[in-house]
CHARMM-style PDB file with segment names, atoms N, HN, CA, C and O in Angstrom:
ATOM      1  N   MET     1     169.871  66.241  40.030  1.00  0.00      PROA
ATOM      2  CA  MET     1     169.337  64.578  40.409  1.00  0.00      PROA
ATOM      3  C   MET     1     167.197  64.853  39.889  1.00  0.00      PROA
ATOM      4  O   MET     1     166.241  65.583  40.151  1.00  0.00      PROA
ATOM      5  N   GLU     2     167.476  63.993  39.283  1.00  0.00      PROA
ATOM      6  HN  GLU     2     168.253  63.400  39.070  1.00  0.00      PROA
ATOM      7  CA  GLU     2     166.195  64.291  38.826  1.00  0.00      PROA
ATOM      8  C   GLU     2     164.920  63.598  39.812  1.00  0.00      PROA
ATOM      9  O   GLU     2     164.945  62.622  40.561  1.00  0.00      PROA
ATOM     10  N   ARG     3     163.883  64.494  39.479  1.00  0.00      PROA
ATOM     11  HN  ARG     3     163.863  65.287  38.870  1.00  0.00      PROA
ATOM     12  CA  ARG     3     162.627  64.522  40.450  1.00  0.00      PROA
ATOM     13  C   ARG     3     161.628  63.427  40.002  1.00  0.00      PROA
ATOM     14  O   ARG     3     160.928  63.514  38.993  1.00  0.00      PROA
ATOM     15  N   LYS     4     161.642  62.341  40.904  1.00  0.00      PROA
ATOM     16  HN  LYS     4     162.211  62.271  41.724  1.00  0.00      PROA
ATOM     17  CA  LYS     4     160.901  61.295  40.962  1.00  0.00      PROA
ATOM     18  C   LYS     4     159.194  61.149  41.186  1.00  0.00      PROA
ATOM     19  O   LYS     4     158.564  60.098  41.306  1.00  0.00      PROA
ATOM     20  N   THR     5     158.735  62.365  41.200  1.00  0.00      PROA
ATOM     21  HN  THR     5     159.247  63.219  41.102  1.00  0.00      PROA
ATOM     22  CA  THR     5     157.306  62.509  41.353  1.00  0.00      PROA
ATOM     23  C   THR     5     156.841  63.281  40.601  1.00  0.00      PROA
ATOM     24  O   THR     5     157.106  64.431  40.950  1.00  0.00      PROA
ATOM     25  N   PRO     6     155.956  63.194  39.244  1.00  0.00      PROA
ATOM     26  CA  PRO     6     156.047  64.202  38.406  1.00  0.00      PROA
ATOM     27  C   PRO     6     155.647  65.417  38.360  1.00  0.00      PROA
ATOM     28  O   PRO     6     154.771  65.166  39.187  1.00  0.00      PROA
ATOM     29  N   LYS     7     155.472  66.601  38.131  1.00  0.00      PROA
ATOM     30  HN  LYS     7     156.184  66.806  37.459  1.00  0.00      PROA
ATOM     31  CA  LYS     7     155.358  68.167  39.180  1.00  0.00      PROA
ATOM     32  C   LYS     7     153.545  68.336  38.622  1.00  0.00      PROA
ATOM     33  O   LYS     7     153.035  68.129  37.521  1.00  0.00      PROA
ATOM     34  N   LYS     8     153.073  68.697  39.655  1.00  0.00      PROA
ATOM     35  HN  LYS     8     153.487  68.865  40.550  1.00  0.00      PROA
ATOM     36  CA  LYS     8     151.475  68.959  39.339  1.00  0.00      PROA
ATOM     37  C   LYS     8     151.409  69.998  38.962  1.00  0.00      PROA
ATOM     38  O   LYS     8     151.993  70.740  39.751  1.00  0.00      PROA
ATOM     39  N   VAL     9     150.891  70.664  37.923  1.00  0.00      PROA
ATOM     40  HN  VAL     9     150.416  70.061  37.281  1.00  0.00      PROA
ATOM     41  CA  VAL     9     150.044  71.266  37.121  1.00  0.00      PROA
ATOM     42  C   VAL     9     148.566  71.556  37.135  1.00  0.00      PROA
ATOM     43  O   VAL     9     147.705  70.757  36.766  1.00  0.00      PROA
ATOM     44  N   VAL    10     148.305  73.009  37.685  1.00  0.00      PROA
ATOM     45  HN  VAL    10     149.004  73.658  37.985  1.00  0.00      PROA
ATOM     46  CA  VAL    10     146.524  73.100  37.498  1.00  0.00      PROA
ATOM     47  C   VAL    10     145.874  73.398  36.011  1.00  0.00      PROA
ATOM     48  O   VAL    10     146.160  74.547  35.677  1.00  0.00      PROA
ATOM     49  N   VAL    11     145.294  72.894  35.281  1.00  0.00      PROA
ATOM     50  HN  VAL    11     145.061  71.960  35.553  1.00  0.00      PROA
ATOM     51  CA  VAL    11     144.754  73.321  33.982  1.00  0.00      PROA
ATOM     52  C   VAL    11     143.333  73.433  34.339  1.00  0.00      PROA
ATOM     53  O   VAL    11     142.664  72.614  34.970  1.00  0.00      PROA
ATOM     54  N   SER    12     142.749  75.222  33.561  1.00  0.00      PROA
ATOM     55  HN  SER    12     143.292  75.887  33.049  1.00  0.00      PROA
ATOM     56  CA  SER    12     141.477  75.333  33.594  1.00  0.00      PROA
ATOM     57  C   SER    12     140.748  74.841  32.602  1.00  0.00      PROA
ATOM     58  O   SER    12     141.262  74.836  31.484  1.00  0.00      PROA
ATOM     59  N   LYS    13     139.624  74.405  32.747  1.00  0.00      PROA
ATOM     60  HN  LYS    13     139.206  74.409  33.656  1.00  0.00      PROA
ATOM     61  CA  LYS    13     138.455  73.814  32.345  1.00  0.00      PROA
ATOM     62  C   LYS    13     138.627  74.025  31.008  1.00  0.00      PROA
ATOM     63  O   LYS    13     138.669  73.088  30.210  1.00  0.00      PROA
ATOM     64  N   ALA    14     138.759  75.482  30.602  1.00  0.00      PROA
ATOM     65  HN  ALA    14     138.725  76.243  31.250  1.00  0.00      PROA
ATOM     66  CA  ALA    14     138.603  76.510  29.116  1.00  0.00      PROA
ATOM     67  C   ALA    14     139.835  75.852  28.654  1.00  0.00      PROA
ATOM     68  O   ALA    14     139.597  75.569  27.480  1.00  0.00      PROA
ATOM     69  N   ALA    15     141.260  75.378  29.003  1.00  0.00      PROA
ATOM     70  HN  ALA    15     141.453  75.608  29.956  1.00  0.00      PROA
ATOM     71  CA  ALA    15     142.400  74.839  28.370  1.00  0.00      PROA
ATOM     72  C   ALA    15     141.636  73.663  28.290  1.00  0.00      PROA
ATOM     73  O   ALA    15     141.818  73.709  27.073  1.00  0.00      PROA
ATOM     74  N   VAL    16     141.059  72.809  28.411  1.00  0.00      PROA
ATOM     75  HN  VAL    16     140.911  72.772  29.400  1.00  0.00      PROA
ATOM     76  CA  VAL    16     140.981  71.250  28.202  1.00  0.00      PROA
ATOM     77  C   VAL    16     139.968  71.508  27.542  1.00  0.00      PROA
ATOM     78  O   VAL    16     140.059  70.854  26.503  1.00  0.00      PROA
ATOM     79  N   LYS    17     139.195  71.997  27.548  1.00  0.00      PROA
ATOM     80  HN  LYS    17     139.121  72.529  28.392  1.00  0.00      PROA
ATOM     81  CA  LYS    17     137.814  72.278  26.684  1.00  0.00      PROA
ATOM     82  C   LYS    17     138.703  72.770  25.066  1.00  0.00      PROA
ATOM     83  O   LYS    17     138.559  72.195  23.987  1.00  0.00      PROA
ATOM     84  N   ARG    18     139.240  73.489  25.232  1.00  0.00      PROA
ATOM     85  HN  ARG    18     139.357  73.956  26.108  1.00  0.00      PROA
ATOM     86  CA  ARG    18     140.260  74.057  24.040  1.00  0.00      PROA
ATOM     87  C   ARG    18     141.113  72.804  23.284  1.00  0.00      PROA
ATOM     88  O   ARG    18     141.211  72.485  22.099  1.00  0.00      PROA
ATOM     89  N   SER    19     141.692  72.236  24.549  1.00  0.00      PROA
ATOM     90  HN  SER    19     141.612  72.495  25.511  1.00  0.00      PROA
ATOM     91  CA  SER    19     142.663  70.955  23.706  1.00  0.00      PROA
ATOM     92  C   SER    19     141.994  70.115  22.840  1.00  0.00      PROA
ATOM     93  O   SER    19     142.381  69.756  21.728  1.00  0.00      PROA
ATOM     94  N   GLY    20     140.527  69.694  23.649  1.00  0.00      PROA
ATOM     95  HN  GLY    20     140.213  69.986  24.552  1.00  0.00      PROA
ATOM     96  CA  GLY    20     139.893  68.712  23.178  1.00  0.00      PROA
ATOM     97  C   GLY    20     139.077  69.007  21.847  1.00  0.00      PROA
ATOM     98  O   GLY    20     138.657  68.075  21.161  1.00  0.00      PROA
ATOM     99  N   LEU    21     138.871  70.322  21.513  1.00  0.00      PROA
ATOM    100  HN  LEU    21     139.212  71.078  22.071  1.00  0.00      PROA
ATOM    101  CA  LEU    21     138.672  70.680  20.525  1.00  0.00      PROA
ATOM    102  C   LEU    21     139.428  71.009  19.155  1.00  0.00      PROA
ATOM    103  O   LEU    21     138.861  70.915  18.067  1.00  0.00      PROA
ATOM    104  N   LEU    22     140.854  71.431  19.317  1.00  0.00      PROA
ATOM    105  HN  LEU    22     141.315  71.508  20.200  1.00  0.00      PROA
ATOM    106  CA  LEU    22     141.875  71.104  18.409  1.00  0.00      PROA
ATOM    107  C   LEU    22     142.272  69.821  18.492  1.00  0.00      PROA
ATOM    108  O   LEU    22     143.308  69.728  17.833  1.00  0.00      PROA
ATOM    109  N   ALA    23     141.983  68.799  18.958  1.00  0.00      PROA
ATOM    110  HN  ALA    23     141.142  68.874  19.493  1.00  0.00      PROA
ATOM    111  CA  ALA    23     142.431  67.412  18.685  1.00  0.00      PROA
ATOM    112  C   ALA    23     141.589  66.860  18.327  1.00  0.00      PROA
ATOM    113  O   ALA    23     141.892  65.697  18.061  1.00  0.00      PROA
ATOM    114  N   VAL    24     140.321  67.165  18.117  1.00  0.00      PROA
ATOM    115  HN  VAL    24     140.075  68.110  18.334  1.00  0.00      PROA
ATOM    116  CA  VAL    24     139.003  66.662  17.341  1.00  0.00      PROA
ATOM    117  C   VAL    24     139.532  67.520  15.802  1.00  0.00      PROA
ATOM    118  O   VAL    24     140.025  66.982  14.811  1.00  0.00      PROA
ATOM    119  N   LYS    25     139.289  68.732  15.973  1.00  0.00      PROA
ATOM    120  HN  LYS    25     138.888  69.168  16.778  1.00  0.00      PROA
ATOM    121  CA  LYS    25     139.557  69.318  14.220  1.00  0.00      PROA
ATOM    122  C   LYS    25     140.686  68.421  13.304  1.00  0.00      PROA
ATOM    123  O   LYS    25     140.551  67.867  12.213  1.00  0.00      PROA
ATOM    124  N   ALA    26     141.956  68.529  14.298  1.00  0.00      PROA
ATOM    125  HN  ALA    26     142.066  68.980  15.184  1.00  0.00      PROA
ATOM    126  CA  ALA    26     142.874  67.635  13.928  1.00  0.00      PROA
ATOM    127  C   ALA    26     142.612  66.519  13.184  1.00  0.00      PROA
ATOM    128  O   ALA    26     143.103  66.303  12.076  1.00  0.00      PROA
ATOM    129  N   SER    27     141.835  65.790  13.777  1.00  0.00      PROA
ATOM    130  HN  SER    27     141.436  65.966  14.677  1.00  0.00      PROA
ATOM    131  CA  SER    27     141.462  63.989  13.756  1.00  0.00      PROA
ATOM    132  C   SER    27     140.769  64.502  12.567  1.00  0.00      PROA
ATOM    133  O   SER    27     141.459  64.677  11.562  1.00  0.00      PROA
ATOM    134  N   ALA    28     139.220  64.835  12.510  1.00  0.00      PROA
ATOM    135  HN  ALA    28     138.660  64.694  13.327  1.00  0.00      PROA
ATOM    136  CA  ALA    28     138.514  65.238  11.494  1.00  0.00      PROA
ATOM    137  C   ALA    28     139.320  65.700  10.095  1.00  0.00      PROA
ATOM    138  O   ALA    28     139.098  65.451   8.910  1.00  0.00      PROA
ATOM    139  N   ARG    29     140.315  66.454  10.744  1.00  0.00      PROA
ATOM    140  HN  ARG    29     140.496  66.657  11.707  1.00  0.00      PROA
ATOM    141  CA  ARG    29     141.456  66.991   9.074  1.00  0.00      PROA
ATOM    142  C   ARG    29     142.017  65.612   8.970  1.00  0.00      PROA
ATOM    143  O   ARG    29     141.599  65.146   7.910  1.00  0.00      PROA
ATOM    144  N   LEU    30     142.496  65.066   9.360  1.00  0.00      PROA
ATOM    145  HN  LEU    30     142.836  65.445  10.221  1.00  0.00      PROA
ATOM    146  CA  LEU    30     143.370  63.783   9.007  1.00  0.00      PROA
ATOM    147  C   LEU    30     142.346  62.813   8.038  1.00  0.00      PROA
ATOM    148  O   LEU    30     142.712  62.251   7.005  1.00  0.00      PROA
ATOM    149  N   GLU    31     140.915  62.753   8.652  1.00  0.00      PROA
ATOM    150  HN  GLU    31     140.618  63.209   9.490  1.00  0.00      PROA
ATOM    151  CA  GLU    31     140.354  61.491   8.107  1.00  0.00      PROA
ATOM    152  C   GLU    31     139.179  62.420   6.807  1.00  0.00      PROA
ATOM    153  O   GLU    31     138.138  62.122   6.221  1.00  0.00      PROA
ATOM    154  N   GLY    32     139.886  63.346   6.839  1.00  0.00      PROA
ATOM    155  HN  GLY    32     140.732  63.588   7.315  1.00  0.00      PROA
ATOM    156  CA  GLY    32     138.680  64.265   5.553  1.00  0.00      PROA
ATOM    157  C   GLY    32     137.589  64.312   5.906  1.00  0.00      PROA
ATOM    158  O   GLY    32     136.616  63.786   5.365  1.00  0.00      PROA
ATOM    159  N   ARG    33     137.627  65.116   7.105  1.00  0.00      PROA
ATOM    160  HN  ARG    33     138.417  65.544   7.544  1.00  0.00      PROA
ATOM    161  CA  ARG    33     135.972  65.082   7.817  1.00  0.00      PROA
ATOM    162  C   ARG    33     135.699  66.612   8.242  1.00  0.00      PROA
ATOM    163  O   ARG    33     135.107  66.971   9.260  1.00  0.00      PROA
ATOM    164  N   VAL    34     136.291  67.490   7.181  1.00  0.00      PROA
ATOM    165  HN  VAL    34     136.772  67.199   6.354  1.00  0.00      PROA
ATOM    166  CA  VAL    34     136.433  68.880   7.634  1.00  0.00      PROA
ATOM    167  C   VAL    34     134.900  69.629   7.248  1.00  0.00      PROA
ATOM    168  O   VAL    34     134.227  69.331   6.262  1.00  0.00      PROA
ATOM    169  N   VAL    35     134.521  70.715   8.325  1.00  0.00      PROA
ATOM    170  HN  VAL    35     135.068  70.957   9.127  1.00  0.00      PROA
ATOM    171  CA  VAL    35     133.177  70.391   8.375  1.00  0.00      PROA
ATOM    172  C   VAL    35     133.072  72.260   7.771  1.00  0.00      PROA
ATOM    173  O   VAL    35     134.028  72.758   8.365  1.00  0.00      PROA
ATOM    174  N   PRO    36     132.661  72.963   7.259  1.00  0.00      PROA
ATOM    175  CA  PRO    36     132.599  73.975   6.705  1.00  0.00      PROA
ATOM    176  C   PRO    36     132.785  75.025   7.974  1.00  0.00      PROA
ATOM    177  O   PRO    36     132.334  74.652   9.056  1.00  0.00      PROA
ATOM    178  N   ALA    37     133.374  76.212   7.899  1.00  0.00      PROA
ATOM    179  HN  ALA    37     133.741  76.515   7.019  1.00  0.00      PROA
ATOM    180  CA  ALA    37     133.541  77.283   8.989  1.00  0.00      PROA
ATOM    181  C   ALA    37     132.141  78.091   9.226  1.00  0.00      PROA
ATOM    182  O   ALA    37     131.973  78.428  10.398  1.00  0.00      PROA
ATOM    183  N   GLY    38     131.277  78.398   8.461  1.00  0.00      PROA
ATOM    184  HN  GLY    38     131.413  78.124   7.509  1.00  0.00      PROA
ATOM    185  CA  GLY    38     130.114  78.768   8.627  1.00  0.00      PROA
ATOM    186  C   GLY    38     128.423  77.690   9.017  1.00  0.00      PROA
ATOM    187  O   GLY    38     127.199  77.820   8.984  1.00  0.00      PROA
ATOM    188  N   HSD    39     129.209  76.936   9.269  1.00  0.00      PROA
ATOM    189  HN  HSD    39     130.203  76.831   9.296  1.00  0.00      PROA
ATOM    190  CA  HSD    39     128.314  75.782   9.861  1.00  0.00      PROA
ATOM    191  C   HSD    39     127.346  75.126  10.853  1.00  0.00      PROA
ATOM    192  O   HSD    39     127.552  74.298  11.741  1.00  0.00      PROA
ATOM    193  N   LYS    40     126.479  75.603  10.533  1.00  0.00      PROA
ATOM    194  HN  LYS    40     126.311  76.276   9.812  1.00  0.00      PROA
ATOM    195  CA  LYS    40     125.147  75.560  11.965  1.00  0.00      PROA
ATOM    196  C   LYS    40     124.807  74.725  12.034  1.00  0.00      PROA
ATOM    197  O   LYS    40     124.497  74.198  10.965  1.00  0.00      PROA
ATOM    198  N   ARG    41     124.589  73.938  13.297  1.00  0.00      PROA
ATOM    199  HN  ARG    41     124.841  74.366  14.166  1.00  0.00      PROA
ATOM    200  CA  ARG    41     123.669  72.591  13.516  1.00  0.00      PROA
ATOM    201  C   ARG    41     122.374  73.101  13.648  1.00  0.00      PROA
ATOM    202  O   ARG    41     121.963  74.132  14.179  1.00  0.00      PROA
ATOM    203  N   SER    42     121.588  71.832  12.838  1.00  0.00      PROA
ATOM    204  HN  SER    42     121.923  70.994  12.406  1.00  0.00      PROA
ATOM    205  CA  SER    42     120.023  72.098  13.130  1.00  0.00      PROA
ATOM    206  C   SER    42     119.339  72.103  14.646  1.00  0.00      PROA
ATOM    207  O   SER    42     119.992  71.803  15.645  1.00  0.00      PROA
ATOM    208  N   ALA    43     118.363  72.369  14.672  1.00  0.00      PROA
ATOM    209  HN  ALA    43     117.833  72.613  13.861  1.00  0.00      PROA
ATOM    210  CA  ALA    43     117.887  72.398  15.637  1.00  0.00      PROA
ATOM    211  C   ALA    43     117.317  70.656  16.614  1.00  0.00      PROA
ATOM    212  O   ALA    43     116.922  70.455  17.763  1.00  0.00      PROA
ATOM    213  N   ALA    44     117.559  69.744  15.423  1.00  0.00      PROA
ATOM    214  HN  ALA    44     117.879  69.907  14.490  1.00  0.00      PROA
ATOM    215  CA  ALA    44     117.164  68.255  15.574  1.00  0.00      PROA
ATOM    216  C   ALA    44     118.373  67.691  16.134  1.00  0.00      PROA
ATOM    217  O   ALA    44     118.402  66.870  17.050  1.00  0.00      PROA
ATOM    218  N   VAL    45     119.554  68.272  15.418  1.00  0.00      PROA
ATOM    219  HN  VAL    45     119.531  68.940  14.674  1.00  0.00      PROA
ATOM    220  CA  VAL    45     120.914  67.394  15.584  1.00  0.00      PROA
ATOM    221  C   VAL    45     121.411  68.480  17.463  1.00  0.00      PROA
ATOM    222  O   VAL    45     122.018  68.048  18.443  1.00  0.00      PROA
ATOM    223  N   LYS    46     120.967  69.510  17.283  1.00  0.00      PROA
ATOM    224  HN  LYS    46     120.474  69.860  16.487  1.00  0.00      PROA
ATOM    225  CA  LYS    46     121.222  70.342  18.952  1.00  0.00      PROA
ATOM    226  C   LYS    46     120.269  69.399  19.978  1.00  0.00      PROA
ATOM    227  O   LYS    46     120.594  68.981  21.089  1.00  0.00      PROA
ATOM    228  N   ALA    47     119.229  69.231  19.397  1.00  0.00      PROA
ATOM    229  HN  ALA    47     118.965  69.570  18.494  1.00  0.00      PROA
ATOM    230  CA  ALA    47     118.891  68.415  20.494  1.00  0.00      PROA
ATOM    231  C   ALA    47     118.898  66.562  21.008  1.00  0.00      PROA
ATOM    232  O   ALA    47     118.672  65.889  22.014  1.00  0.00      PROA
ATOM    233  N   TYR    48     119.356  66.349  19.426  1.00  0.00      PROA
ATOM    234  HN  TYR    48     119.540  66.895  18.609  1.00  0.00      PROA
ATOM    235  CA  TYR    48     120.144  64.935  19.964  1.00  0.00      PROA
ATOM    236  C   TYR    48     120.916  64.799  20.724  1.00  0.00      PROA
ATOM    237  O   TYR    48     120.798  63.885  21.540  1.00  0.00      PROA
ATOM    238  N   LEU    49     122.225  65.833  20.750  1.00  0.00      PROA
ATOM    239  HN  LEU    49     122.320  66.575  20.087  1.00  0.00      PROA
ATOM    240  CA  LEU    49     122.789  65.777  21.583  1.00  0.00      PROA
ATOM    241  C   LEU    49     123.075  66.185  22.783  1.00  0.00      PROA
ATOM    242  O   LEU    49     124.003  65.885  23.535  1.00  0.00      PROA
ATOM    243  N   ALA    50     121.813  67.208  22.944  1.00  0.00      PROA
ATOM    244  HN  ALA    50     121.060  67.451  22.333  1.00  0.00      PROA
ATOM    245  CA  ALA    50     121.646  67.565  24.244  1.00  0.00      PROA
ATOM    246  C   ALA    50     120.889  66.388  25.114  1.00  0.00      PROA
ATOM    247  O   ALA    50     120.713  66.418  26.332  1.00  0.00      PROA
ATOM    248  N   LYS    51     120.560  65.543  24.381  1.00  0.00      PROA
ATOM    249  HN  LYS    51     120.703  65.519  23.392  1.00  0.00      PROA
ATOM    250  CA  LYS    51     119.664  64.220  24.822  1.00  0.00      PROA
ATOM    251  C   LYS    51     120.509  62.767  25.270  1.00  0.00      PROA
ATOM    252  O   LYS    51     120.199  61.908  26.096  1.00  0.00      PROA
ATOM    253  N   GLN    52     121.823  62.890  24.270  1.00  0.00      PROA
ATOM    254  HN  GLN    52     122.075  63.588  23.600  1.00  0.00      PROA
ATOM    255  CA  GLN    52     123.228  62.042  24.913  1.00  0.00      PROA
ATOM    256  C   GLN    52     123.861  62.339  25.870  1.00  0.00      PROA
ATOM    257  O   GLN    52     124.661  61.577  26.411  1.00  0.00      PROA
ATOM    258  N   GLN    53     123.559  63.736  26.316  1.00  0.00      PROA
ATOM    259  HN  GLN    53     122.909  64.356  25.876  1.00  0.00      PROA
ATOM    260  CA  GLN    53     124.421  64.387  27.570  1.00  0.00      PROA
ATOM    261  C   GLN    53     124.391  63.395  28.265  1.00  0.00      PROA
ATOM    262  O   GLN    53     123.776  62.502  27.681  1.00  0.00      PROA
ATOM    263  N   PRO    54     124.957  62.931  29.780  1.00  0.00      PROA
ATOM    264  CA  PRO    54     124.872  62.242  30.773  1.00  0.00      PROA
ATOM    265  C   PRO    54     123.841  63.408  31.726  1.00  0.00      PROA
ATOM    266  O   PRO    54     123.797  64.609  31.459  1.00  0.00      PROA
ATOM    267  N   PRO    55     123.011  62.713  32.930  1.00  0.00      PROA
ATOM    268  CA  PRO    55     123.079  64.197  33.661  1.00  0.00      PROA
ATOM    269  C   PRO    55     123.792  64.900  34.386  1.00  0.00      PROA
ATOM    270  O   PRO    55     124.824  64.362  34.785  1.00  0.00      PROA
ATOM    271  N   LYS    56     123.596  65.930  34.697  1.00  0.00      PROA
ATOM    272  HN  LYS    56     122.757  66.368  34.372  1.00  0.00      PROA
ATOM    273  CA  LYS    56     124.513  66.822  35.482  1.00  0.00      PROA
ATOM    274  C   LYS    56     123.579  66.673  36.929  1.00  0.00      PROA
ATOM    275  O   LYS    56     122.394  66.708  37.259  1.00  0.00      PROA
ATOM    276  N   ARG    57     125.079  66.463  37.629  1.00  0.00      PROA
ATOM    277  HN  ARG    57     126.042  66.434  37.361  1.00  0.00      PROA
ATOM    278  CA  ARG    57     124.981  66.051  39.357  1.00  0.00      PROA
ATOM    279  C   ARG    57     125.030  67.463  39.959  1.00  0.00      PROA
ATOM    280  OT1 ARG    57     124.984  67.616  41.179  1.00  0.00      PROA
TER     281      ARG     57
END
């Protein structure tokens, strides 16, 4: 007999973050936007990205 409700699985924040990272890398690779392995973000870019984040509650 088949299950009527989906099985619930607890997933860690780290697993979700890693999954997102892998998806972004794969998408970039498909679009030809691969970033070199040793690339470091500049301070200006880090500041910009931090400013774009929604405030934490």
